[in-house]
Backbone bond lengths (Angstrom), bond angles and torsions (degrees), N, CA, C in turn:
res aa  C-N    CA-C-N  psi(-1)  N-CA   C-N-CA  omega(-1)  CA-C   N-CA-C  phi
1 M - - - 1.443 - - 1.530 108.58 -
2 P 1.343 117.43 139.25 1.469 119.45 179.59 1.526 111.60 -68.66
3 H 1.313 114.91 158.49 1.456 119.24 178.07 1.528 109.97 -82.47
4 V 1.300 116.29 158.57 1.461 121.82 177.73 1.525 107.45 -74.70
5 A 1.316 116.25 122.10 1.464 121.77 -176.95 1.528 109.57 -112.60
6 P 1.324 116.96 161.99 1.471 119.23 174.74 1.532 110.00 -57.87
7 V 1.324 115.60 145.12 1.464 121.23 -175.54 1.530 108.78 -140.35
8 H 1.331 116.75 153.31 1.457 121.73 178.29 1.528 109.58 -66.47
9 W 1.318 116.91 146.32 1.465 120.64 -174.70 1.521 112.49 -62.86
10 K 1.327 119.13 -30.99 1.465 120.63 -179.62 1.532 111.06 -67.31
11 K 1.334 116.21 -39.66 1.468 119.79 177.65 1.523 110.57 -66.75
12 L 1.331 116.16 -41.41 1.459 119.78 -179.73 1.526 110.74 -65.27
13 A 1.323 116.90 -40.89 1.465 120.55 177.41 1.526 110.23 -61.64
14 G 1.329 117.22 -39.81 1.459 120.98 178.39 1.516 112.52 -63.12
15 V 1.324 116.49 -36.79 1.470 120.70 178.12 1.523 110.21 -61.66
16 F 1.327 116.99 -47.16 1.460 119.76 -178.41 1.526 112.15 -70.77
17 E 1.325 117.77 -33.83 1.459 119.85 176.91 1.523 110.83 -65.49
18 K 1.325 117.26 -39.70 1.467 120.58 177.15 1.519 111.69 -67.89
19 S 1.324 116.15 -24.15 1.459 120.75 179.49 1.532 112.04 -85.79
20 G 1.326 117.59 0.40 1.459 120.64 175.54 1.517 115.47 102.78
21 W 1.322 117.66 3.67 1.458 121.12 178.33 1.515 108.89 -80.83
22 K 1.340 116.29 142.79 1.457 121.92 -175.77 1.525 110.67 -113.16
23 Y 1.331 115.80 129.64 1.462 121.47 176.96 1.524 108.72 -70.40
24 I 1.356 116.69 130.15 1.462 118.82 178.72 1.520 113.85 -116.73
25 R 1.324 117.93 -30.71 1.466 119.23 -178.37 1.525 110.57 -169.79
26 T 1.333 113.46 171.74 1.454 121.70 172.43 1.512 107.13 -117.04
27 K 1.308 116.61 132.08 1.459 121.38 176.59 1.520 106.93 -122.66
28 G 1.325 116.18 107.16 1.459 119.84 -175.07 1.515 108.86 67.53
29 D 1.317 117.25 -122.90 1.458 120.71 176.35 1.527 111.78 -108.92
30 H 1.338 116.61 29.38 1.462 122.21 179.45 1.525 110.35 -119.58
31 L 1.328 115.82 136.56 1.457 121.72 173.00 1.521 107.92 -90.10
32 V 1.324 117.05 138.60 1.456 121.64 -178.81 1.528 108.31 -114.65
33 Y 1.328 115.48 126.15 1.464 122.91 179.84 1.521 109.63 -120.48
34 I 1.342 115.88 143.54 1.464 120.73 176.06 1.529 108.94 -129.79
35 K 1.333 114.63 162.76 1.460 121.23 176.23 1.525 107.60 -149.39
36 K 1.289 115.80 136.79 1.458 120.70 179.76 1.525 109.96 -59.82
37 G 1.328 115.77 134.41 1.450 120.95 -179.47 1.521 113.29 97.14
38 F 1.318 117.63 -7.75 1.461 122.58 178.90 1.522 108.94 -115.21
39 V 1.329 116.54 134.17 1.461 121.48 -178.90 1.522 111.12 -79.28
40 R 1.330 116.52 -44.04 1.465 121.48 -176.00 1.522 111.72 -89.45
41 P 1.318 117.30 139.00 1.472 119.78 174.42 1.523 110.56 -80.79
42 I 1.311 115.28 166.20 1.460 122.77 173.56 1.522 106.70 -100.34
43 L 1.333 116.84 130.23 1.463 122.16 177.80 1.524 108.65 -113.21
44 I 1.329 116.01 124.85 1.462 121.03 179.81 1.528 108.21 -118.45
45 P 1.324 117.30 113.39 1.468 119.50 177.21 1.530 109.91 -72.57
46 M 1.317 116.66 143.28 1.464 120.94 -178.97 1.527 109.73 -85.36
47 Y 1.341 114.82 71.80 1.459 122.65 178.61 1.517 108.88 -107.78
48 K 1.343 116.54 152.50 1.463 119.59 174.95 1.516 110.10 -61.61
49 Q 1.324 116.91 -38.05 1.465 122.22 178.07 1.530 108.30 -130.92
50 V 1.327 117.17 101.74 1.464 121.19 177.24 1.526 107.05 -70.96
51 P 1.335 117.96 125.30 1.472 120.66 -177.28 1.531 112.93 -59.35
52 T 1.299 114.74 152.52 1.460 122.26 -177.78 1.520 112.25 -56.81
53 F 1.339 118.15 -42.25 1.467 119.37 -176.59 1.528 111.56 -65.18
54 I 1.319 118.44 -30.51 1.465 120.56 177.30 1.525 109.81 -72.04
55 V 1.321 117.03 -41.99 1.472 121.15 177.63 1.519 109.53 -59.61
56 Q 1.332 117.36 -47.75 1.467 121.22 -178.14 1.524 111.57 -64.91
57 N 1.338 117.68 -40.86 1.467 120.02 178.68 1.527 110.89 -63.98
58 N 1.334 117.32 -40.95 1.459 120.08 178.40 1.525 111.39 -66.84
59 L 1.328 117.73 -37.75 1.463 120.40 176.92 1.524 110.88 -63.98
60 R 1.323 116.24 -40.64 1.461 120.69 178.42 1.532 110.44 -64.09
61 T 1.324 117.37 -43.97 1.468 121.58 178.85 1.526 110.76 -62.70
62 A 1.340 116.76 -40.49 1.464 121.67 -177.78 1.526 112.86 -82.24
63 K 1.331 117.12 -6.39 1.459 122.63 -177.90 1.528 111.56 57.92
64 I 1.342 114.48 45.46 1.455 122.14 176.57 1.531 107.65 -105.70
65 S 1.317 116.40 127.08 1.466 120.49 -179.97 1.526 109.61 -74.94
66 R 1.332 115.02 163.04 1.468 119.93 177.86 1.520 110.85 -61.64
67 E 1.340 117.10 -40.37 1.450 121.05 179.97 1.527 110.68 -61.02
68 E 1.331 116.10 -45.91 1.460 120.48 179.68 1.529 110.78 -65.29
69 Y 1.333 116.87 -38.69 1.465 121.52 178.68 1.525 110.76 -60.08
70 F 1.335 117.16 -48.41 1.459 119.98 -179.01 1.537 111.45 -66.56
71 K 1.315 116.48 -33.74 1.468 120.34 176.73 1.530 109.73 -64.95
72 L 1.329 117.38 -47.47 1.468 121.33 179.37 1.527 110.91 -66.16
73 L 1.321 117.19 -38.69 1.468 121.31 -179.69 1.519 111.26 -65.71
74 S 1.318 117.64 -39.91 1.466 120.16 -179.29 1.532 110.84 -70.47
75 S 1.315 118.13 -29.98 1.472 120.38 177.66 1.530 110.72 -78.84
76 E 1.327 117.63 -12.69 1.463 122.62 179.94 1.525 111.89 -78.55
77 K 1.317 119.09 -22.69 1.464 122.19 -175.39 1.503 112.99 -73.17
């Protein structure tokens, strides 16, 4: 399986939207997403390349597996 690499913020936002997360607001240069049943929101910085550790932390918070992430990411292209 490929490793999680830095990704553009628009692609990452699309992954979470396809996973059922809803955009609620922008705070500074961060997009904030929520989903019913989850206490913590997902924060996506509007960077050209979102660092790997931020992607992995958001996946962990959203309880999205690596397999599901790559499936959603490939359908985003």
